[in-house]
DODREN-542093 format. One record per residue (C-alpha): x, y, z; residue number from 1. Coordinates in nm, 4 decimals. Example, Ala and Ser with C-alpha at 12.3 -4.5 7.8 and 13.67 -1.06 7.14 Angstrom:
# residues 2
<node east="1.2300" north="-0.4500" up="0.7800" i="1"/>
<node east="1.3670" north="-0.1060" up="0.7140" i="2"/>
# end
This chain:
# residues 401
<node east="-1.7248" north="2.3382" up="1.2504" i="1"/>
<node east="-1.3738" north="2.2753" up="1.3771" i="2"/>
<node east="-1.2973" north="1.9312" up="1.5061" i="3"/>
<node east="-1.0592" north="1.9057" up="1.7974" i="4"/>
<node east="-0.8525" north="1.6139" up="1.9112" i="5"/>
<node east="-1.0338" north="1.3812" up="2.1510" i="6"/>
<node east="-0.7293" north="1.1821" up="2.2579" i="7"/>
<node east="-0.7198" north="1.1821" up="2.6371" i="8"/>
<node east="-0.3641" north="1.2268" up="2.7662" i="9"/>
<node east="-0.4676" north="1.0377" up="3.0782" i="10"/>
<node east="-0.5091" north="0.7222" up="2.8721" i="11"/>
<node east="-0.1702" north="0.5594" up="2.9201" i="12"/>
<node east="-0.0073" north="0.4196" up="2.6072" i="13"/>
<node east="0.0580" north="0.0503" up="2.5551" i="14"/>
<node east="0.4270" north="-0.0307" up="2.5005" i="15"/>
<node east="0.4970" north="0.3372" up="2.4491" i="16"/>
<node east="0.2241" north="0.3933" up="2.1877" i="17"/>
<node east="-0.1218" north="0.5499" up="2.2370" i="18"/>
<node east="-0.4382" north="0.3400" up="2.2258" i="19"/>
<node east="-0.5224" north="0.5123" up="1.8965" i="20"/>
<node east="-0.2289" north="0.3379" up="1.7273" i="21"/>
<node east="-0.3371" north="-0.0038" up="1.8518" i="22"/>
<node east="-0.6917" north="0.0569" up="1.7283" i="23"/>
<node east="-0.5569" north="0.1579" up="1.3879" i="24"/>
<node east="-0.3350" north="-0.1508" up="1.3896" i="25"/>
<node east="-0.6454" north="-0.3634" up="1.4506" i="26"/>
<node east="-0.8193" north="-0.2114" up="1.1480" i="27"/>
<node east="-0.5098" north="-0.2792" up="0.9370" i="28"/>
<node east="-0.4970" north="-0.6416" up="1.0496" i="29"/>
<node east="-0.8663" north="-0.7075" up="0.9955" i="30"/>
<node east="-0.8713" north="-0.5270" up="0.6613" i="31"/>
<node east="-0.5681" north="-0.7138" up="0.5276" i="32"/>
<node east="-0.6565" north="-1.0545" up="0.6738" i="33"/>
<node east="-0.9921" north="-1.0310" up="0.5000" i="34"/>
<node east="-0.8571" north="-0.8469" up="0.1954" i="35"/>
<node east="-0.8338" north="-1.1634" up="-0.0112" i="36"/>
<node east="-0.9716" north="-1.0354" up="-0.3412" i="37"/>
<node east="-0.7009" north="-0.8086" up="-0.4741" i="38"/>
<node east="-0.4104" north="-1.0549" up="-0.4816" i="39"/>
<node east="-0.6281" north="-1.3104" up="-0.6617" i="40"/>
<node east="-0.8166" north="-1.0659" up="-0.8817" i="41"/>
<node east="-0.6140" north="-1.1387" up="-1.1961" i="42"/>
<node east="-0.6802" north="-1.5135" up="-1.1533" i="43"/>
<node east="-1.0520" north="-1.4506" up="-1.0913" i="44"/>
<node east="-1.0757" north="-1.2420" up="-1.4062" i="45"/>
<node east="-0.8852" north="-1.4844" up="-1.6284" i="46"/>
<node east="-1.0288" north="-1.8093" up="-1.4898" i="47"/>
<node east="-1.3809" north="-1.7268" up="-1.3693" i="48"/>
<node east="-1.4620" north="-1.4385" up="-1.6057" i="49"/>
<node east="-1.2492" north="-1.5767" up="-1.8935" i="50"/>
<node east="-1.0798" north="-1.2467" up="-1.9744" i="51"/>
<node east="-0.7462" north="-1.2364" up="-2.1560" i="52"/>
<node east="-0.4351" north="-1.1665" up="-1.9443" i="53"/>
<node east="-0.3985" north="-0.8207" up="-2.1003" i="54"/>
<node east="-0.7648" north="-0.7323" up="-2.0318" i="55"/>
<node east="-0.7393" north="-0.8685" up="-1.6790" i="56"/>
<node east="-0.4268" north="-0.6615" up="-1.6228" i="57"/>
<node east="-0.6129" north="-0.3533" up="-1.7456" i="58"/>
<node east="-0.8995" north="-0.4204" up="-1.5022" i="59"/>
<node east="-0.6521" north="-0.4581" up="-1.2150" i="60"/>
<node east="-0.5050" north="-0.1274" up="-1.3315" i="61"/>
<node east="-0.8557" north="0.0219" up="-1.3153" i="62"/>
<node east="-0.8621" north="-0.0639" up="-0.9455" i="63"/>
<node east="-0.5341" north="0.1223" up="-0.9187" i="64"/>
<node east="-0.6825" north="0.4145" up="-1.1099" i="65"/>
<node east="-0.9539" north="0.4368" up="-0.8487" i="66"/>
<node east="-0.6817" north="0.4158" up="-0.5835" i="67"/>
<node east="-0.5258" north="0.7376" up="-0.7129" i="68"/>
<node east="-0.8463" north="0.9281" up="-0.6522" i="69"/>
<node east="-0.8873" north="0.7470" up="-0.3216" i="70"/>
<node east="-0.5538" north="0.8660" up="-0.1845" i="71"/>
<node east="-0.6060" north="1.2253" up="-0.2943" i="72"/>
<node east="-0.9646" north="1.2299" up="-0.1732" i="73"/>
<node east="-0.8737" north="1.0547" up="0.1519" i="74"/>
<node east="-0.6036" north="1.3106" up="0.2301" i="75"/>
<node east="-0.8301" north="1.6032" up="0.1437" i="76"/>
<node east="-1.1227" north="1.4662" up="0.3446" i="77"/>
<node east="-0.8938" north="1.3835" up="0.6370" i="78"/>
<node east="-0.8000" north="1.7526" up="0.6630" i="79"/>
<node east="-1.1593" north="1.8689" up="0.6025" i="80"/>
<node east="-1.4023" north="1.6355" up="0.7799" i="81"/>
<node east="-1.1565" north="1.4539" up="1.0055" i="82"/>
<node east="-0.9515" north="1.1357" up="1.0010" i="83"/>
<node east="-1.2172" north="0.9186" up="1.1682" i="84"/>
<node east="-1.5087" north="1.0082" up="0.9377" i="85"/>
<node east="-1.2918" north="0.9535" up="0.6309" i="86"/>
<node east="-1.1896" north="0.6048" up="0.7448" i="87"/>
<node east="-1.5520" north="0.5113" up="0.8118" i="88"/>
<node east="-1.6560" north="0.6266" up="0.4651" i="89"/>
<node east="-1.3765" north="0.4232" up="0.3071" i="90"/>
<node east="-1.4499" north="0.0927" up="0.4786" i="91"/>
<node east="-1.8282" north="0.1117" up="0.4279" i="92"/>
<node east="-1.7911" north="0.2231" up="0.0673" i="93"/>
<node east="-1.5384" north="-0.0535" up="0.0042" i="94"/>
<node east="-1.7847" north="-0.3175" up="0.1225" i="95"/>
<node east="-2.0438" north="-0.1893" up="-0.1244" i="96"/>
<node east="-1.7958" north="-0.1723" up="-0.4125" i="97"/>
<node east="-1.6676" north="-0.5269" up="-0.3553" i="98"/>
<node east="-2.0228" north="-0.6580" up="-0.3544" i="99"/>
<node east="-2.0764" north="-0.4925" up="-0.6926" i="100"/>
<node east="-1.7479" north="-0.6240" up="-0.8359" i="101"/>
<node east="-1.8185" north="-0.9814" up="-0.7327" i="102"/>
<node east="-2.1685" north="-0.9623" up="-0.8796" i="103"/>
<node east="-2.0805" north="-0.7943" up="-1.2112" i="104"/>
<node east="-2.1297" north="-1.0231" up="-1.5141" i="105"/>
<node east="-2.0414" north="-0.7851" up="-1.7978" i="106"/>
<node east="-1.7142" north="-0.6163" up="-1.8873" i="107"/>
<node east="-1.8525" north="-0.2595" up="-1.8460" i="108"/>
<node east="-1.9931" north="-0.3569" up="-1.5078" i="109"/>
<node east="-1.6606" north="-0.5071" up="-1.4038" i="110"/>
<node east="-1.4782" north="-0.1882" up="-1.5097" i="111"/>
<node east="-1.7115" north="0.0412" up="-1.3147" i="112"/>
<node east="-1.7038" north="-0.1760" up="-1.0035" i="113"/>
<node east="-1.3246" north="-0.2063" up="-1.0231" i="114"/>
<node east="-1.2812" north="0.1719" up="-1.0262" i="115"/>
<node east="-1.5315" north="0.2020" up="-0.7405" i="116"/>
<node east="-1.3428" north="-0.0574" up="-0.5361" i="117"/>
<node east="-1.0161" north="0.1270" up="-0.5884" i="118"/>
<node east="-1.1780" north="0.4591" up="-0.4997" i="119"/>
<node east="-1.3060" north="0.3340" up="-0.1641" i="120"/>
<node east="-1.0909" north="0.0462" up="-0.0382" i="121"/>
<node east="-0.7815" north="0.2606" up="0.0188" i="122"/>
<node east="-0.9606" north="0.5756" up="0.1364" i="123"/>
<node east="-0.8614" north="0.4968" up="0.4945" i="124"/>
<node east="-0.4860" north="0.4919" up="0.4293" i="125"/>
<node east="-0.4047" north="0.8646" up="0.4047" i="126"/>
<node east="-0.6516" north="0.9438" up="0.6829" i="127"/>
<node east="-0.4972" north="0.6797" up="0.9092" i="128"/>
<node east="-0.1477" north="0.7967" up="0.8199" i="129"/>
<node east="-0.2460" north="1.1545" up="0.9023" i="130"/>
<node east="-0.3724" north="1.0374" up="1.2419" i="131"/>
<node east="-0.0305" north="0.8829" up="1.3098" i="132"/>
<node east="0.1442" north="1.1951" up="1.1781" i="133"/>
<node east="-0.0534" north="1.3949" up="1.4364" i="134"/>
<node east="0.1441" north="1.2126" up="1.7080" i="135"/>
<node east="0.4687" north="1.3541" up="1.8511" i="136"/>
<node east="0.7586" north="1.2961" up="1.6111" i="137"/>
<node east="0.9474" north="1.0444" up="1.8331" i="138"/>
<node east="0.6482" north="0.8079" up="1.8257" i="139"/>
<node east="0.5887" north="0.8161" up="1.4506" i="140"/>
<node east="0.8433" north="0.5623" up="1.3271" i="141"/>
<node east="0.7296" north="0.2975" up="1.5779" i="142"/>
<node east="0.3637" north="0.3783" up="1.5134" i="143"/>
<node east="0.3966" north="0.3553" up="1.1354" i="144"/>
<node east="0.5983" north="0.0373" up="1.1867" i="145"/>
<node east="0.3242" north="-0.1201" up="1.3985" i="146"/>
<node east="0.0592" north="-0.0428" up="1.1364" i="147"/>
<node east="0.2732" north="-0.1938" up="0.8637" i="148"/>
<node east="0.3469" north="-0.4992" up="1.0778" i="149"/>
<node east="-0.0220" north="-0.5531" up="1.1561" i="150"/>
<node east="-0.1169" north="-0.5164" up="0.7895" i="151"/>
<node east="0.1357" north="-0.7770" up="0.6835" i="152"/>
<node east="0.0366" north="-1.0155" up="0.9592" i="153"/>
<node east="-0.3116" north="-0.9904" up="0.8139" i="154"/>
<node east="-0.1715" north="-1.0285" up="0.4631" i="155"/>
<node east="0.0020" north="-1.3533" up="0.5585" i="156"/>
<node east="-0.3270" north="-1.4859" up="0.6970" i="157"/>
<node east="-0.5032" north="-1.3826" up="0.3767" i="158"/>
<node east="-0.2478" north="-1.5576" up="0.1559" i="159"/>
<node east="-0.2941" north="-1.8925" up="0.3288" i="160"/>
<node east="-0.6725" north="-1.8826" up="0.3537" i="161"/>
<node east="-0.7374" north="-1.7379" up="0.0084" i="162"/>
<node east="-0.5254" north="-1.9979" up="-0.1698" i="163"/>
<node east="-0.7284" north="-2.2736" up="-0.0073" i="164"/>
<node east="-1.0698" north="-2.1061" up="-0.0348" i="165"/>
<node east="-1.0173" north="-2.0192" up="-0.4020" i="166"/>
<node east="-1.0543" north="-2.3905" up="-0.4778" i="167"/>
<node east="-1.4176" north="-2.3618" up="-0.3698" i="168"/>
<node east="-1.4912" north="-2.0642" up="-0.5946" i="169"/>
<node east="-1.3787" north="-1.7044" up="-0.6103" i="170"/>
<node east="-1.7194" north="-1.5737" up="-0.4976" i="171"/>
<node east="-1.6400" north="-1.6792" up="-0.1414" i="172"/>
<node east="-1.3346" north="-1.4520" up="-0.1435" i="173"/>
<node east="-1.5502" north="-1.1502" up="-0.2234" i="174"/>
<node east="-1.7850" north="-1.2134" up="0.0690" i="175"/>
<node east="-1.4957" north="-1.2581" up="0.3126" i="176"/>
<node east="-1.3507" north="-0.9269" up="0.1940" i="177"/>
<node east="-1.6864" north="-0.7509" up="0.2360" i="178"/>
<node east="-1.7235" north="-0.8766" up="0.5940" i="179"/>
<node east="-1.3679" north="-0.7697" up="0.6750" i="180"/>
<node east="-1.4373" north="-0.4149" up="0.5534" i="181"/>
<node east="-1.7484" north="-0.3961" up="0.7704" i="182"/>
<node east="-1.5544" north="-0.5265" up="1.0723" i="183"/>
<node east="-1.2823" north="-0.2647" up="1.0197" i="184"/>
<node east="-1.5488" north="0.0064" up="1.0027" i="185"/>
<node east="-1.6871" north="-0.1160" up="1.3357" i="186"/>
<node east="-1.3439" north="-0.0889" up="1.4989" i="187"/>
<node east="-1.3049" north="0.2680" up="1.3726" i="188"/>
<node east="-1.6515" north="0.3611" up="1.4952" i="189"/>
<node east="-1.5961" north="0.2167" up="1.8425" i="190"/>
<node east="-1.2238" north="0.2710" up="1.9079" i="191"/>
<node east="-1.0676" north="0.5418" up="1.6902" i="192"/>
<node east="-1.0930" north="0.9003" up="1.8204" i="193"/>
<node east="-1.0519" north="1.2103" up="1.6057" i="194"/>
<node east="-0.6970" north="1.3517" up="1.5995" i="195"/>
<node east="-0.7157" north="1.6422" up="1.3548" i="196"/>
<node east="-0.5410" north="1.9414" up="1.5171" i="197"/>
<node east="-0.7805" north="2.2062" up="1.6480" i="198"/>
<node east="-0.8253" north="2.4910" up="1.4008" i="199"/>
<node east="-0.6517" north="2.3049" up="1.1141" i="200"/>
<node east="-0.9489" north="2.3452" up="0.8811" i="201"/>
<node east="-0.9423" north="2.7253" up="0.9222" i="202"/>
<node east="-0.5644" north="2.7572" up="0.8843" i="203"/>
<node east="-0.5350" north="2.5120" up="0.5961" i="204"/>
<node east="-0.3572" north="2.6486" up="0.2896" i="205"/>
<node east="-0.4459" north="2.5331" up="-0.0589" i="206"/>
<node east="-0.2515" north="2.2105" up="-0.1107" i="207"/>
<node east="-0.1625" north="2.2451" up="-0.4781" i="208"/>
<node east="0.0212" north="2.5810" up="-0.4627" i="209"/>
<node east="0.2270" north="2.4623" up="-0.1661" i="210"/>
<node east="0.3244" north="2.1358" up="-0.3328" i="211"/>
<node east="0.4070" north="2.3081" up="-0.6625" i="212"/>
<node east="0.6714" north="2.5098" up="-0.4771" i="213"/>
<node east="0.8044" north="2.2063" up="-0.2912" i="214"/>
<node east="1.0529" north="2.0605" up="-0.5403" i="215"/>
<node east="1.1781" north="1.8002" up="-0.2950" i="216"/>
<node east="0.8264" north="1.6669" up="-0.2439" i="217"/>
<node east="0.7738" north="1.6495" up="-0.6205" i="218"/>
<node east="1.1042" north="1.4679" up="-0.6710" i="219"/>
<node east="1.0275" north="1.2207" up="-0.3921" i="220"/>
<node east="0.6872" north="1.1517" up="-0.5417" i="221"/>
<node east="0.8400" north="1.0870" up="-0.8861" i="222"/>
<node east="1.0951" north="0.8404" up="-0.7464" i="223"/>
<node east="0.8289" north="0.6572" up="-0.5460" i="224"/>
<node east="0.5981" north="0.6319" up="-0.8469" i="225"/>
<node east="0.8827" north="0.4521" up="-1.0215" i="226"/>
<node east="0.9432" north="0.2310" up="-0.7210" i="227"/>
<node east="0.5800" north="0.1300" up="-0.6745" i="228"/>
<node east="0.5423" north="0.0643" up="-1.0482" i="229"/>
<node east="0.8334" north="-0.1779" up="-1.0257" i="230"/>
<node east="0.7168" north="-0.3336" up="-0.7008" i="231"/>
<node east="0.3461" north="-0.3709" up="-0.7745" i="232"/>
<node east="0.3860" north="-0.5209" up="-1.1195" i="233"/>
<node east="0.5105" north="-0.8327" up="-0.9405" i="234"/>
<node east="0.1623" north="-0.9014" up="-0.7999" i="235"/>
<node east="0.0233" north="-0.9224" up="-1.1539" i="236"/>
<node east="0.3096" north="-1.0940" up="-1.3358" i="237"/>
<node east="0.4062" north="-1.3392" up="-1.0599" i="238"/>
<node east="0.0796" north="-1.5408" up="-1.0717" i="239"/>
<node east="0.0971" north="-1.5450" up="-1.4529" i="240"/>
<node east="0.4596" north="-1.6633" up="-1.4485" i="241"/>
<node east="0.3806" north="-1.9322" up="-1.1932" i="242"/>
<node east="0.0721" north="-2.0469" up="-1.3820" i="243"/>
<node east="0.2794" north="-2.0725" up="-1.7016" i="244"/>
<node east="0.5219" north="-2.2886" up="-1.5048" i="245"/>
<node east="0.2433" north="-2.5285" up="-1.4117" i="246"/>
<node east="0.1941" north="-2.4053" up="-1.0544" i="247"/>
<node east="-0.1614" north="-2.3547" up="-0.9249" i="248"/>
<node east="-0.3357" north="-2.0905" up="-0.7101" i="249"/>
<node east="-0.2557" north="-2.2723" up="-0.3852" i="250"/>
<node east="0.1173" north="-2.2648" up="-0.4610" i="251"/>
<node east="0.0976" north="-1.8995" up="-0.5578" i="252"/>
<node east="-0.0819" north="-1.8246" up="-0.2319" i="253"/>
<node east="0.1818" north="-2.0144" up="-0.0324" i="254"/>
<node east="0.4704" north="-1.8327" up="-0.2051" i="255"/>
<node east="0.2993" north="-1.4983" up="-0.1560" i="256"/>
<node east="0.2489" north="-1.5813" up="0.2110" i="257"/>
<node east="0.6277" north="-1.5842" up="0.2502" i="258"/>
<node east="0.6112" north="-1.2100" up="0.1945" i="259"/>
<node east="0.3780" north="-1.1547" up="0.4879" i="260"/>
<node east="0.5644" north="-1.3968" up="0.7140" i="261"/>
<node east="0.8997" north="-1.2315" up="0.6396" i="262"/>
<node east="0.7570" north="-0.8868" up="0.7102" i="263"/>
<node east="0.5991" north="-1.0026" up="1.0357" i="264"/>
<node east="0.9263" north="-1.1609" up="1.1499" i="265"/>
<node east="1.1749" north="-0.9006" up="1.0263" i="266"/>
<node east="0.9971" north="-0.5662" up="1.0288" i="267"/>
<node east="1.0206" north="-0.5062" up="1.4095" i="268"/>
<node east="1.3956" north="-0.5760" up="1.3869" i="269"/>
<node east="1.4224" north="-0.3475" up="1.0845" i="270"/>
<node east="1.2598" north="-0.0615" up="1.2777" i="271"/>
<node east="1.5293" north="-0.0843" up="1.5440" i="272"/>
<node east="1.8140" north="-0.1199" up="1.2951" i="273"/>
<node east="1.7064" north="0.1381" up="1.0377" i="274"/>
<node east="1.5228" north="0.4070" up="1.2366" i="275"/>
<node east="1.8412" north="0.5993" up="1.3141" i="276"/>
<node east="1.9916" north="0.5747" up="0.9660" i="277"/>
<node east="1.9625" north="0.8190" up="0.6769" i="278"/>
<node east="1.6206" north="0.7758" up="0.5183" i="279"/>
<node east="1.7521" north="0.8273" up="0.1645" i="280"/>
<node east="2.0220" north="0.5605" up="0.2021" i="281"/>
<node east="1.7735" north="0.3079" up="0.3413" i="282"/>
<node east="1.5289" north="0.3800" up="0.0583" i="283"/>
<node east="1.7961" north="0.3625" up="-0.2145" i="284"/>
<node east="1.9244" north="0.0194" up="-0.1125" i="285"/>
<node east="1.5684" north="-0.1042" up="-0.0626" i="286"/>
<node east="1.4661" north="-0.0019" up="-0.4147" i="287"/>
<node east="1.7668" north="-0.1822" up="-0.5579" i="288"/>
<node east="1.6695" north="-0.5011" up="-0.3713" i="289"/>
<node east="1.3159" north="-0.4833" up="-0.5072" i="290"/>
<node east="1.4451" north="-0.4506" up="-0.8626" i="291"/>
<node east="1.6835" north="-0.7450" up="-0.8260" i="292"/>
<node east="1.4217" north="-0.9612" up="-0.6556" i="293"/>
<node east="1.1644" north="-0.8901" up="-0.9252" i="294"/>
<node east="1.4234" north="-0.9707" up="-1.1917" i="295"/>
<node east="1.4959" north="-1.3072" up="-1.0300" i="296"/>
<node east="1.1246" north="-1.3896" up="-1.0182" i="297"/>
<node east="1.0860" north="-1.3152" up="-1.3886" i="298"/>
<node east="1.3485" north="-1.5719" up="-1.4881" i="299"/>
<node east="1.2651" north="-1.8390" up="-1.2273" i="300"/>
<node east="1.1079" north="-2.1717" up="-1.3234" i="301"/>
<node east="1.0356" north="-2.3574" up="-0.9998" i="302"/>
<node east="0.8775" north="-2.2925" up="-0.6627" i="303"/>
<node east="1.2151" north="-2.2397" up="-0.4920" i="304"/>
<node east="1.3187" north="-1.9714" up="-0.7402" i="305"/>
<node east="0.9907" north="-1.7847" up="-0.7097" i="306"/>
<node east="1.0075" north="-1.8066" up="-0.3299" i="307"/>
<node east="1.3644" north="-1.6730" up="-0.3302" i="308"/>
<node east="1.2667" north="-1.3771" up="-0.5463" i="309"/>
<node east="0.9800" north="-1.2915" up="-0.3117" i="310"/>
<node east="1.2107" north="-1.2974" up="-0.0091" i="311"/>
<node east="1.4628" north="-1.0655" up="-0.1799" i="312"/>
<node east="1.2090" north="-0.8020" up="-0.2817" i="313"/>
<node east="1.0433" north="-0.8353" up="0.0575" i="314"/>
<node east="1.3662" north="-0.7121" up="0.2212" i="315"/>
<node east="1.3464" north="-0.4043" up="-0.0003" i="316"/>
<node east="0.9780" north="-0.3612" up="0.0746" i="317"/>
<node east="1.0506" north="-0.3625" up="0.4481" i="318"/>
<node east="1.3212" north="-0.0990" up="0.4107" i="319"/>
<node east="1.0894" north="0.1354" up="0.2224" i="320"/>
<node east="0.8068" north="0.0831" up="0.4697" i="321"/>
<node east="1.0194" north="0.1599" up="0.7780" i="322"/>
<node east="1.0830" north="0.5200" up="0.6699" i="323"/>
<node east="0.8079" north="0.5955" up="0.4155" i="324"/>
<node east="0.5383" north="0.7457" up="0.6381" i="325"/>
<node east="0.7772" north="0.9227" up="0.8724" i="326"/>
<node east="0.9752" north="1.0763" up="0.5827" i="327"/>
<node east="0.6715" north="1.2186" up="0.4068" i="328"/>
<node east="0.5178" north="1.3323" up="0.7360" i="329"/>
<node east="0.8392" north="1.5251" up="0.8006" i="330"/>
<node east="0.8047" north="1.7031" up="0.4665" i="331"/>
<node east="0.4494" north="1.8231" up="0.5377" i="332"/>
<node east="0.3283" north="2.1469" up="0.6999" i="333"/>
<node east="0.1183" north="2.0596" up="1.0066" i="334"/>
<node east="-0.2091" north="2.1815" up="0.8546" i="335"/>
<node east="-0.1491" north="1.9858" up="0.5331" i="336"/>
<node east="-0.0468" north="1.6482" up="0.6750" i="337"/>
<node east="-0.3492" north="1.4734" up="0.5347" i="338"/>
<node east="-0.2950" north="1.6210" up="0.1892" i="339"/>
<node east="0.0780" north="1.5480" up="0.1808" i="340"/>
<node east="0.0297" north="1.1911" up="0.3010" i="341"/>
<node east="-0.2515" north="1.1506" up="0.0523" i="342"/>
<node east="-0.0124" north="1.2532" up="-0.2253" i="343"/>
<node east="0.2519" north="1.0185" up="-0.0868" i="344"/>
<node east="0.0028" north="0.7312" up="-0.0800" i="345"/>
<node east="-0.1061" north="0.8252" up="-0.4323" i="346"/>
<node east="0.2396" north="0.7273" up="-0.5562" i="347"/>
<node east="0.1465" north="0.3739" up="-0.4509" i="348"/>
<node east="-0.1814" north="0.4016" up="-0.6388" i="349"/>
<node east="-0.0192" north="0.5368" up="-0.9546" i="350"/>
<node east="0.2204" north="0.2442" up="-0.9379" i="351"/>
<node east="-0.0805" north="0.0148" up="-0.9017" i="352"/>
<node east="-0.2061" north="0.1506" up="-1.2367" i="353"/>
<node east="0.1262" north="0.1528" up="-1.4211" i="354"/>
<node east="0.2642" north="-0.1683" up="-1.2702" i="355"/>
<node east="0.0037" north="-0.4145" up="-1.4051" i="356"/>
<node east="0.0015" north="-0.2403" up="-1.7438" i="357"/>
<node east="0.3804" north="-0.2294" up="-1.7765" i="358"/>
<node east="0.4365" north="-0.5747" up="-1.6311" i="359"/>
<node east="0.1833" north="-0.7601" up="-1.8449" i="360"/>
<node east="0.2834" north="-0.5652" up="-2.1579" i="361"/>
<node east="0.6531" north="-0.6432" up="-2.1083" i="362"/>
<node east="0.5762" north="-1.0075" up="-2.0353" i="363"/>
<node east="0.3675" north="-1.0331" up="-2.3520" i="364"/>
<node east="0.6050" north="-0.8417" up="-2.5812" i="365"/>
<node east="0.9504" north="-0.9279" up="-2.4473" i="366"/>
<node east="0.8884" north="-1.2483" up="-2.2548" i="367"/>
<node east="1.0060" north="-1.3360" up="-1.9061" i="368"/>
<node east="1.3709" north="-1.2557" up="-1.9814" i="369"/>
<node east="1.2877" north="-0.9073" up="-2.1102" i="370"/>
<node east="1.0760" north="-0.8426" up="-1.8026" i="371"/>
<node east="1.3635" north="-0.9520" up="-1.5788" i="372"/>
<node east="1.6154" north="-0.7234" up="-1.7501" i="373"/>
<node east="1.3767" north="-0.4271" up="-1.7217" i="374"/>
<node east="1.3253" north="-0.4921" up="-1.3487" i="375"/>
<node east="1.6998" north="-0.5062" up="-1.2804" i="376"/>
<node east="1.7641" north="-0.1820" up="-1.4716" i="377"/>
<node east="1.4729" north="-0.0164" up="-1.2941" i="378"/>
<node east="1.6158" north="-0.1027" up="-0.9529" i="379"/>
<node east="1.9557" north="0.0436" up="-1.0447" i="380"/>
<node east="1.8037" north="0.3679" up="-1.1781" i="381"/>
<node east="1.5896" north="0.4128" up="-0.8669" i="382"/>
<node east="1.8894" north="0.3504" up="-0.6420" i="383"/>
<node east="2.0830" north="0.6286" up="-0.8160" i="384"/>
<node east="1.7903" north="0.8730" up="-0.8110" i="385"/>
<node east="1.7179" north="0.8237" up="-0.4421" i="386"/>
<node east="2.0837" north="0.8663" up="-0.3522" i="387"/>
<node east="2.0901" north="1.1942" up="-0.5478" i="388"/>
<node east="1.8093" north="1.3314" up="-0.3291" i="389"/>
<node east="2.0084" north="1.2645" up="-0.0123" i="390"/>
<node east="2.1587" north="1.6118" up="0.0416" i="391"/>
<node east="1.8225" north="1.7859" up="-0.0004" i="392"/>
<node east="1.6561" north="1.5421" up="0.2405" i="393"/>
<node east="1.9256" north="1.6038" up="0.4996" i="394"/>
<node east="1.8832" north="1.9809" up="0.4682" i="395"/>
<node east="1.5032" north="1.9545" up="0.5062" i="396"/>
<node east="1.5368" north="1.7307" up="0.8112" i="397"/>
<node east="1.7885" north="1.9678" up="0.9712" i="398"/>
<node east="1.5591" north="2.2649" up="0.9057" i="399"/>
<node east="1.2632" north="2.0907" up="1.0713" i="400"/>
<node east="1.4745" north="1.9882" up="1.3680" i="401"/>
# end
């Protein structure tokens, strides 16, 4: 059965954006504000479950492995059964998976639950992104920006509360996260209409053959896998570096909160400043900043140094986020938006697998200095690669215009 859009044009938008976007922003805020487990997972595994740093890093990577399937499945389901149903399945499934992960008392059980959490917790992202991509093109950058802003406002709340609550036991963090997933599901159920274009399921081409012929999409995915590997390793190595420097979970939570606060304060400004600029130039400079910021964090020794590194790579993170969804949405055929955005989101998930593995391995084998050198080189290489894709991106944009 074909699902048609239920957005009522008579419903006037708020601040130039449809009510759908504000409902999605609410789910992002609630999900991130209550999403307190993932940032503290490596500390839970090493301190509460007494796993080695390398094993804990591998378990965090298992969550990322589940994420890969989640993004691909979320994009596919978003085009097949609709954006709304896919988001509901993700939030409800995530609540169940987190309950299992927090209750697991054996390593095999932890592994299975970790993969399950990754497979469900991010299922909503490609479906939600596809719903935004279904909007008229002029609204997309602001809509994607609002979702990102809401998520980071929630993330800043999570950083403060989780650092304090972790003192009372990590089990409490799991229950908060479960309740947040259920609350997000309720918002979707009550407030998010279906947006999948009428007839898209019938007209849908097979995703894989289309993407195989789209060399620009493949190249963009490869560059973003590298970027997210570099970026996401910081969330595994940073707490280990700070712990080695004698700083506790509360300090780590406070430093990490700077990331969310900076995004909340600067991202709306960044949307206005960067929306009209070349996407490839914005992305290239942003990737370089992330590499340099991560390098600084690897060689820092005190709270000020770690905080400075977070602020530097946060500037790069903001730059990527401003144009990420809109750029990939512009690459996608209308009937394959969910699939393309699922693949784009999967680059984040692949980075979530490779980042913890690469970061912890480098830290263990080469020490903090070796990790810092690798991060700086990675940022430079990504800058050059993204700049090289500029002409092709301009031609694609001109063709779509």
